[in-house]
N, C-alpha and C positions, 0 to 999 in steps of 0.2 A: 454621514454615511455609516450605516451599521457595519461592524466587522463581519466577515463571512468565513465559515469553515467550508473548505472544498475537499471532497472525497473523490479521488480519481479512480476509475474502475473500467473494466470491460465486462462482457457478458458472463464470463466464467466466474467472476467474483461479485456479481450483482447482489446476491443474498448477503454476503459479508458487508458490502457497502451500505445496504439498507439497515442492517443491524448497527453498523458504525454510526450512521446518521442518527438513529434513534438514541444511541448511547449518549451523544452530546446533548441532546435535548432533555433526556431523562434526568441527568444529574445536574443540570444547570440551575443555579439559584434564580436566574431570570432568563428563560429561554427566548423571550421577546427581544433581548438586547443584541442578538446576533442572528444571522441566517445560516442555514446549512444547505449546500448544493452538491449534487453529484456532477462530475465531469466524466463523460463516457466516450470511449474510443469510437463507438459506432456513429457519433455525430461529427467526427473529424475525417472528412474524405481524404485529406492530404496524407493521412496515415495509410489508409487502404490502398492508395495509389502506388505505394512502394512495396506491396506484397511481393515476396520472393527476391527482392533486390539485395545486393550486398551493401553493408554499412560497416563502419569502423567501430570495433568494440575491444578495448583493452589491447590495442595493437594488432588485432586480428580482423580479417574481413569475414563477417558473419551474415547469414541470410535473415532478413527481416520477415517475421511471421506475425501477422496481426492476431492470430488465434492463440499465440503463446500466453501462458498464464499471467505473465507480467508485462504484456505489451503496453499497458497503461502508464508505465513509469515516466515517460517523457511528459505526460500531462501534469506532472508536478509543477511545471514551470508556466502553466496557463493562468493562474489566478490574477497576477498583476494586470495582464492584458485584458482579461474579462472585466475587471473592475476599473478600467480606464486609467490605470496607474494612480489610483486614488485610494485612500483609506488603508485598512489593515486586513490581512487575511491569514488564515491558518490552513495549510494543506497537509493532508494525511493520506496514507495508503488505505485501501479498503479492508485490510486486516489489522487495523488499529481501532481499539475500543476505549472510549473514555469512561472512567469510573469516578470522576471528580467534577467540580464546578469549573467549566472551561473559561468562564468569565475572568477568573484569576489570571490566566495566561493571556487572554485577548487584551487585557488592560495593562499588561506588563510594560514597565519603562524599558524600552529597547536601547536606551543610552546611545543613540546615534547609529546603531547597527542597521544594515539593510535587511538582515534576516537573522533569526536565531535557529540553531540546529545543534544536535549532539554530535560529539566525536564518534567516529567509527572505532569500535574496540579493537585494540591491537594494531592500530595503524598510526601513521604520522599525524601530527597536529593539524595539517592542512587538508585532511581527508575527513569528510563529514557525512552524516546520514541525512539524506534529503527526504526520507520517508515521512518525517514530521518537520515542518518548518513554519515558524511565525514570520510573516512577511510585512515589511513596510513598502507597500506597492509603489509609492512615489520614487523610491530609491532604486527601483528595479526596471527602469525603462529600457535597459539593454536586453531584457528577456522578451524575445520575439520568437515564439515557439516554432511556428511553421518554418520560418527562415532558418532557425538553428537546427531543426530536424533535417532539413534538406542538406545542410552542411555535412551531416554524418554520411550521406550517400555520395558526396563528392570527396569523402575521406579527409575532410578539413577539420572535423570535430570528432573527437573520440567519445563515444557514449559513456565510458566509465569515468573519464575526467569530468564530463558534464554532470553526470548523476551524483558524483561525490563532491561536487561544488569546487573542484580544483581550478575551474575557469573563472571564479569570482575574484574581484579585486581584493588584494591583500588588505586585511584589517576590516573588511566589511561584514564579517560574520561574527555574531555574538554566540556565547555558549548557552545551550539549553540543557538543563539538568536531565540526567538520564531517566528520572522517574516520569518525565513527560513523554518519553519514548522508550519504555522498558521492554527490552528484547527478551521475550519469552520468560519474563520474571514477574510474577504477580505477588506483591506483598501489600501490607496495609499502607505503605508509603507510595505505591504506584498511583500515578494520576492517569496515565494512558498505557494500556498494555498492547504490545505489538507482537503478534504471532508471526515473527519474521522468518522462522525456520519453516520453509514451505513443506517439507517432508512430514511435519507433524501438525499442520493446521487442523484444529479440532473438527471443522465441518467437512473435512476431506477424507477422514480415516477410511482405509479399505479400498479407495478408488485407485484406478491406474494413474500413475504420475503423468502429468501433462505440462510439465515445464522442462526447459532445457538446462542441464547443468552448466555452470560457468566454465569457461576455458580461458587460459591466459596466454600471453604472447610466447611463441616458441613452438613452431610446427612439429619439432621432433620430441617434444615432451611426451612421455608415455601416456599420460592422461588424454592429451589431445589426439594422439594416434588412435587410442582406444575408441574415443567418441567419433572420430571420422569413420572408422571401420563399422562401428555400431550403427551410425546413421545410414551409411551406404547399404547395409544389409537389412536393417529392421525399421528404418524411418527415424524421424526426429525423436520420438518418445519410446521407441522400442527398447526392450530389455532394461527399462528403468525401474521396474518394480511397482510397488503400491505405496500410497500414503500410509504412514503409521499413526498409531494413537498417540496423542500428546502425553508425555510423561507426567505432567502436572494435571491431575484430574480436576483441580479447581478451575483451571483455565477452560477446560471443556465445559464444566458446569456453568461458568460465566457466560460463554457464548450461547448455550442452549437455554439458559434462563432469559437472556435478552431476546433470543429468537422467539421463545414462548410469549413474552410480553408483546413483541411485534405481531405475532399471530393473533393474540387475543384482541389487539387494537385494530386489526385489519390492515396493518402495514404490509404484511406478507400474507398470502392466502395458501390454503392447502393445495390448490391447483398450481400455484406458482412453485411451491416447494416440490411437488411431484414432477413438474416440468424440469426443474433443475436436477432432480435425482435421475430422471430419465437420461439426461445429457451428461451425466457424471460430473456435474459441477458441485453437487452436494451429496454427502454420504447417503446410502440407501436406507439407513435406519433413522434419518433425521426427524421424521414425524413422530416416531415412537419415542425418541429421546426428548424432544421438546415437550411432549405431553407428560413424560415421566419426571421432568426436571422442575423443582419448585421455582417460583419466581423469586426475585431478590428481596421482595417484601416478605414473602413467606419464609425464606431462609437467607439471611444476609450473607454476603460473600465470605466473610471471615468468621462466620458462626462456628462454634465448637462442634 
């Protein structure tokens, strides 16, 4: 069985997901050695069925919104089930782009670990970033996503503990080097760049913010009070401002160089990009930028 790269996404991030898929194939020494698949929220009816219901997140009861920018995150746990708990898979967010040969990671000796992930910066050792995970599917038979998802709405499973892998058996997680999930840092050592700061995702600049800020346990915390009042008066995304330009213009260039190559190969079309621009999923100057940005063959990423 070939290993498979899974990119989980929703409609808001579909362009990023397609560019991500292309990036894995583009830089691979042997693209035929693995598959790349998208896992989309729109194909999972059990998610849509909970629209507007309360679930447990970081000790608070929050409202589930399928249209939220990152509603896809629970789909990080689908690959083992999809693959029949066999073989090996890599799961990544749709804002992760590969700039190296992924076969190196897919063939890694996992040394008996069920999965590999990087630590969350500034957190305890048992808090992990599940946005990029290398999975030994046979060791993850306890991942039953629909069932686990339902537990959040019975307030039996906390989303934050689930998503940061705190519910995994002790000692089952191996360490993934940070350059395989580089948070908004692009260097010659980076293998996969993750535009994790939603406010500055390069394809969103200038658009109205369409994600909900995090809140933590404690109903009387000033931040939580502010967001409750803001939501009551202006809606979930009211008064949140606009996406900003990424401070590292090389990361913006990388995305639009890859998008241009996707455009030239027919992976994305002008009609599709215009549709995403119309719905504020992609910045409104995206077509101009992709046409003005050299491909990575024309101008390598770290060219002077």
